[in-house]
C-alpha positions in Angstrom: -70.5 8.2 34.7 -74.1 7.0 34.1 -74.2 8.3 30.5 -71.1 6.3 29.6 -72.6 3.1 31.0 -75.8 3.7 29.1 -73.9 4.3 25.8 -71.8 1.2 26.5 -75.1 -0.8 26.6 -76.4 0.8 23.5 -73.2 0.0 21.6 -73.7 -3.7 22.4 -75.2 -5.0 19.2 -77.1 -7.8 20.9 -78.7 -5.4 23.3 -79.6 -2.9 20.5 -80.9 -5.7 18.2 -83.1 -7.1 21.0 -84.6 -3.6 21.7 -85.2 -3.0 18.0 -87.0 -6.4 17.7 -89.1 -5.7 20.9 -90.0 -2.3 19.6 -91.1 -3.7 16.2 -93.2 -6.3 18.1 -94.7 -3.5 20.3 -95.6 -1.4 17.2 -97.3 -4.4 15.5 -99.2 -5.3 18.7 -100.6 -1.8 19.3 -101.5 -1.3 15.7 -103.4 -4.7 15.8 -105.7 -3.4 18.5 -109.1 -2.5 17.2 -110.1 1.2 17.3 -112.9 2.5 19.5 -116.0 4.4 18.4 -116.7 7.8 19.8 -113.8 7.8 22.2 -112.4 11.3 22.7 -108.6 11.1 22.7 -105.9 13.6 23.5 -105.0 14.9 20.0 -101.2 15.1 20.5 -100.9 11.7 22.2 -101.0 9.7 18.9 -98.4 12.1 17.4 -96.1 11.8 20.4 -96.5 8.0 20.4 -95.6 7.7 16.7 -92.7 10.0 16.9 -91.2 8.4 20.0 -91.7 4.8 19.1 -90.2 5.1 15.6 -87.4 7.3 17.0 -86.5 4.5 19.4 -86.9 1.8 16.8 -84.6 3.4 14.3 -82.2 4.5 17.0 -81.6 1.0 18.3 -81.7 -0.3 14.8 -78.8 2.0 13.9 -76.7 0.7 16.8 -77.5 -2.9 15.9 -76.3 -2.3 12.4 -73.3 -0.3 13.6 -70.2 -1.0 11.6 -67.8 1.5 13.3 -67.9 3.9 10.3 -69.9 7.1 10.7 -69.3 8.0 7.1 -70.9 4.9 5.7 -73.9 6.5 4.0 -75.2 3.1 2.8 -75.7 2.0 6.4 -77.6 5.2 7.3 -79.7 4.9 4.2 -80.5 1.3 5.0 -81.5 2.2 8.6 -83.8 5.0 7.2 -85.2 2.7 4.5 -86.0 -0.2 6.9 -87.7 2.1 9.4 -89.8 3.9 6.8 -90.8 0.7 5.1 -91.8 -0.7 8.5 -93.9 2.5 9.2 -95.6 2.1 5.8 -96.3 -1.6 6.4 -97.7 -0.7 9.8 -100.2 1.7 8.3 -101.1 -0.8 5.6 -101.7 -3.4 8.3 -104.0 -1.0 10.1 -106.4 -1.0 7.1 -107.4 -4.5 8.0 -107.9 -3.8 11.7 -111.5 -3.1 12.8 -112.1 0.7 13.3 -108.6 1.6 12.2 -107.3 3.1 9.0 -104.1 4.0 7.3 -103.0 7.6 7.8 -100.3 9.4 5.8 -99.9 11.8 8.7 -98.8 8.9 10.9 -96.2 7.9 8.3 -94.9 11.5 8.2 -94.7 11.6 12.0 -92.9 8.2 12.0 -90.5 9.6 9.5 -89.8 12.7 11.6 -88.9 10.4 14.5 -86.7 8.2 12.2 -84.8 11.2 10.8 -84.4 12.7 14.3 -83.0 9.5 15.6 -80.5 9.2 12.8 -79.3 12.8 13.5 -78.9 11.9 17.2 -77.1 8.7 16.2 -74.7 10.6 14.0 -74.1 13.1 16.7 -73.3 10.4 19.3 -70.9 8.7 16.9 -69.2 11.9 16.0 -68.8 12.8 19.7 -67.5 9.3 20.5 -65.1 9.4 17.6 -63.9 12.9 18.7 -63.3 11.6 22.3 -61.4 8.6 21.1 -59.2 10.8 18.9 -60.4 9.1 15.7 -60.6 10.7 12.4 -64.0 10.9 10.6 -63.5 10.0 7.0 -65.7 10.9 4.1 -66.5 8.4 1.4 
């Protein structure tokens, strides 16, 4: 099944780590581009971009830090913390880019993508654990 092959690739730590790194570079690159004066943009495009790119960044980060325990709250908190700190640093960086500024709404949108990806990650891990007959333990 195609989904199983995709998940097998995602579970590969090197693959997920490489995608996390590439997404971090992509985020930095696009936030380094100068803004434009008077350019009419599609209002939801920025929101969609922020949500999707930080969803993917934290999703692959989660699988790259995967330690086979769904109940490891410290790992999940570390994933969330790394991704949110990166979102904040990205906005801080934009203060120094011509015609760009920091925006708290972007951080909130990034955070929504981050939390959504963690929920999807947990769901995938629970579903995979259920299929393998494993028992989910609580700390």
